[in-house]
N, C-alpha and C positions, 0 to 999 in steps of 0.2 A: 362775874359773866357776862360772856360778850353780847353785843344787844342786836340779835338776828336780822331786827325791822327796822334800824341804822343802815344795818348794808343795803335790805331791802332796797331803799327808798334811794341808796346812792345808785344799786342796778337801775331804779326807775328811771332816774333822771336822764341818764347812757341810752334807756330805750327811748324815750321820749324824744331825743337830740337826734337817733338813729331813723325815725319814724318804723319804729318800732310796735305792732297791739300787746302782742302774748309773749311769753317764755314758759317753754318746758324745759327743764333738768329733770335728767335721770341722773343716775348716781353717781357721784364723783365729785374735785372737790367745790366746783362749782354747788352744787348741788346744798352742801357740804353748809358752807359760807350763806345759802340764802334758809335752810333750816334748822342745822346746825348736827343734823344726820350724819352719822360717820359708814363710808360705805361696807356691807360685810365683805369678808375676805373670799368666801366662794361667789361672788355676784357673780361672776366671767362663768362658772359652772352653775349655773341654776338652767333644771329643766321641767319647771312644775307649770301645770297650768294655768295659765295665766300669771305669770312671776313677771312677764315682762310690762307690767303695770305699775311700776314705782317709779313713782317722780314727783316731781312740783309743778302745776303751774300757775303764772299769775298775769295778772296786766299792770296796765299804768295806776290804773285805781282799783280793777278786782283785788280783791285778797288771796293770797295763793290758797289753794289746796296740796296736801300730801296724799298722793295717792298710792296704798299701798299690796301688796300683798301679804296674806295671814302670814305667812312665815316668818315673814320679815321683820311684825312687829316686836319680834324677839330683841332687836337691836335696834327697836325707837327706844328715846330715850327722852317724856317729852316735859321735866323737867332743864331737859338743855334744846327744846325746841324752839324755832322761831314761828311757824307755824301750829295755827290754831284749830284750822278744820281738816284731819284726819277722817278721809273714807279707807276702810277693808274690803278688798275685793271677798265677797261671801262666797261658799265655797260652791255651793251647788250654779252660783251666776256664773253666767253668761262673760268673759272676762272684755270681746269686742264689745257688748251689747253696754258693761260695765263701764267700760274707758270712755265709749263716744257718749254715753249720758252725761259725765262729767266735765266733757270739756266744751260740751253744748252750752254749756251756763255760760259760758264765756263765748258766745256768739263768733264763735271761729268765722266761720267763711266769709272768704274775700278778705279777711286782713295780714296782717303780716305778724308770723312767727318765727321767734328766734328759737335754736335748740342748741343745747348741747353738741362742742365736738366731738365727744365720742358716744354717737347716741346708735341705740340696738337698733336693726333697719324696722327690725314688726314693731317697732316702736313708733319709726316715724312711720310708714304705711297705715296707720290706725288715726297717728295725726293728721296723716293725708285724706282716711275714708269722712274724720268727723270735721273736718274744714272744709269742703268743697271750695275749690277758687282760691283758698289760701296762698299766701308764697310765704316760701321758707328761707328762712336765711339763717346762716352760723352763728352760734353766742361769739365770737369769735377772738384776739389776744385782749384788743382794743376795750370791748364790749364787758367782758369778765375777767379774766387776769389781771392787768393792769387798775380794776376796781379791787384785785385779791390782793393788791400787793403793797395799796395802800394801809395798815396798822392801827388801827385803836392800841392807847397804850394797854388796855387786861390786854389784849394780844400780845403789845409784846415785852408784857411779863412773864406770862405763861413762854414764850420763846426763848427766852433770858435764861426761866428755870431747866427749861431742854435742854439747852446747851450747856448749862451748868451741869447738869448731871450728866449728860454726854462727854463732857469734860473730864470726870473724875472717873467713870469707867473706861473710856477709851484716850485718855492723855496723855500727853507726848510723851516718849521715852518707854514708855511698856509695850517689851516684846511678841506679847500674847495677847489675843482677844477671849476675854476673863470676865466674865458676870458669875456672881453668885447671887440668885435670885431664882423663890422657891417655882418649881415647873418649868424654867425655864432651860428650850433646849439650847445649849453652845456649840457651836465649833470651833473646837482653839488649832490653830496651825500657827510655825513659825515663821515672823517676817521673809517673804520673798527681799522685798526691798527698804533701805534703812527709815524707817518709821512705819510702814506701812505693813499689815497683817493680808494676807490675799485669804478670804472666808470663804469662797467659791467650792464646791466638790470636783476633785481633779487638777484642781491645779495648786495644792501641797506638794510642797516638797515630801513631806514623809503623811502616814496616814493620819487624816484627822482624825480624830478622838472629840466628840458627842459625849454630851454629859448631860445630864439630869440633875440639877441641886439634888441630894439628899442622895443620889443612888450611886451606884461603882458607877463606873465610865464605860462608856459600847469603842468596841477599836470597829471602824468601818472604813473595808479600802477605797480608794478613789474612782472617783465614776473613769473611763475610757474615752478623751477628748473625744468630742463631734467633729468629723471629719470636713 
C-alpha cells in the first residue's frame, strides 16, 4: 500500500523551503498524491449546490482536512485514504459558510497559500473570502510534479504491473485494438500506420465497430471531422 503520509511529508518539506504556509488541492493528481482519492470521471460536469467544496487543505504542521460534497463520498475509499479528518457538507448547510469555517481552523489570514494549477474559480473566490490578506501562489511543477515523479518501490511495482498488462493487451504486432473484459466498451479499427491503431471516432479508415463483451457488435458511423 502506498504511504500517503510520507508523500505529505515530502510536500511539506518543499512548502517550508518556499515559504508556503498552507496548501489547498482540489481533485487531480496532486490531491491523489496526498489523499489517495481518485478523481470522479464526472468531476468537470458537476452542477450540484456546494459540489465545489471538495478538496484537501493542510499546513506544514496542521494535519490535512478532506472536505467533501455528499455525492462525492461514493468515490471515497477509506482504506486508501491518506487523510484521517473527513468533513462532508450537510445537505441543508450553506456551502460557503461550511467551507469558510473549516478554512478558518487553519488561521489563514495573511498567510501564503499554495493552490492547485487547475483550480475552480469558485474555490479560489471562497478561499480569498475565508483568508483575508492571504497571498495565493501556484503549486507549480517544482512544488508538486517533480515530487510526484519520485516513486516509492510499491508505486514502481504497480506501474510495472500496469505496463505488463498493457503490453499483453496492446503488444507489438497487434493490428487491432481488441480487449475482452466484462462490460468494457471497445472501439476497433484497422491501424492507419504500421504498429498503431487509431482509436478516435471519425478517424478510422472504415466504420468503427463498438462491442460490449458478451453482446453482439454495434456498427456506428464515424463522426464527421470538425472544421
